[in-house]
BAGU-614722 format. One record per residue (C-alpha): residue number from 1; residue in one letter; x, y, z. Coordinates in steps of 0.5 Angstrom, whole numbers, plus 500, padded with zeros to 3 digits. Each point is the difference from the previous one (the first is absolute). Example, Ala and Ser with C-alpha at 12.3 -4.5 7.8 and 13.67 -1.06 7.14 Angstrom:
<pts>
   pos   code   east   north    up
     1      A    525     491   516
     2      S    502     507   498
</pts>
This chain:
<pts>
   pos   code   east   north    up
     1      M    215     956   084
     2      K    494     500   496
     3      I    501     493   497
     4      K    501     494   504
     5      K    504     494   497
     6      T    501     494   504
     7      K    502     493   497
     8      I    497     493   502
     9      G    504     494   497
    10      V    500     502   492
    11      I    494     505   501
    12      S    501     507   500
    13      Y    494     504   503
    14      I    500     507   499
    15      E    495     505   504
    16      P    499     507   497
    17      E    497     505   505
    18      I    499     505   495
    19      P    497     502   493
    20      I    503     496   494
    21      A    500     507   497
    22      N    506     505   499
    23      E    505     499   505
    24      G    497     493   502
    25      V    501     497   493
    26      Q    508     502   501
    27      E    500     497   507
    28      L    497     494   497
    29      K    504     499   494
    30      K    506     501   505
    31      I    498     494   504
    32      I    498     496   494
    33      E    507     501   497
    34      D    503     498   507
    35      C    496     494   499
    36      Y    503     498   493
    37      K    507     502   503
    38      E    499     494   505
    39      N    497     495   495
    40      E    493     501   504
    41      F    495     499   494
    42      K    494     497   505
    43      I    497     506   502
    44      V    493     502   504
    45      I    498     507   500
    46      N    495     502   506
    47      F    496     505   498
    48      H    496     501   506
    49      S    503     506   502
    50      V    500     503   493
    51      P    495     506   500
    52      Y    500     500   492
    53      I    504     498   494
    54      D    501     505   493
    55      S    502     498   493
    56      E    507     501   501
    57      G    500     495   506
    58      L    496     495   496
    59      E    505     500   494
    60      L    505     499   505
    61      L    496     493   503
    62      L    500     498   492
    63      D    508     501   499
    64      I    501     497   507
    65      L    496     494   498
    66      G    503     499   493
    67      E    507     500   503
    68      V    499     495   506
    69      R    496     495   495
    70      K    507     500   496
    71      K    503     498   506
    72      G    495     494   501
    73      G    497     504   506
    74      S    493     504   501
    75      I    497     506   503
    76      K    494     499   505
    77      I    495     505   502
    78      S    497     499   507
    79      D    495     504   504
    80      P    498     506   496
    81      N    496     505   503
    82      P    493     502   497
    83      I    503     505   496
    84      C    506     497   497
    85      N    495     493   499
    86      D    496     505   496
    87      I    506     503   496
    88      L    503     493   499
    89      T    493     497   497
    90      A    498     506   496
    91      T    507     500   496
    92      R    499     492   500
    93      F    507     499   504
    94      D    496     495   504
    95      T    500     496   493
    96      I    508     501   500
    97      F    502     499   507
    98      E    498     495   505
    99      L    496     504   506
   100      Y    500     497   507
   101      S    496     502   506
   102      S    506     499   504
   103      A    508     500   500
   104      D    500     493   503
   105      R    495     497   495
   106      A    504     504   494
   107      G    507     497   503
   108      R    497     493   501
   109      S    498     500   492
   110      F    508     500   498
   111      L    500     493   504
</pts>
């Protein structure tokens, strides 16, 4: 599997190991839809192994954030590599999403 998902308590941790572009967007969308079905709305997406994200991936992140906020949840982004960090900063996504240096810190922020 190119995207790992684990759950610790009420928090779902998603760790893509592929670009969030093309088929990566579809895979991430499927994982997130599974979270919705399981009433999981506190989500950490670990960007450590994501080589890059394109505009379709950014749009998906916005859609996901809107949906989880309707249910009282949130999405946190952890450990973006330098390329993803530059993309998130250039697109001002760092003002929309909470970014953390580690998945552990992102998860703790829900508590």
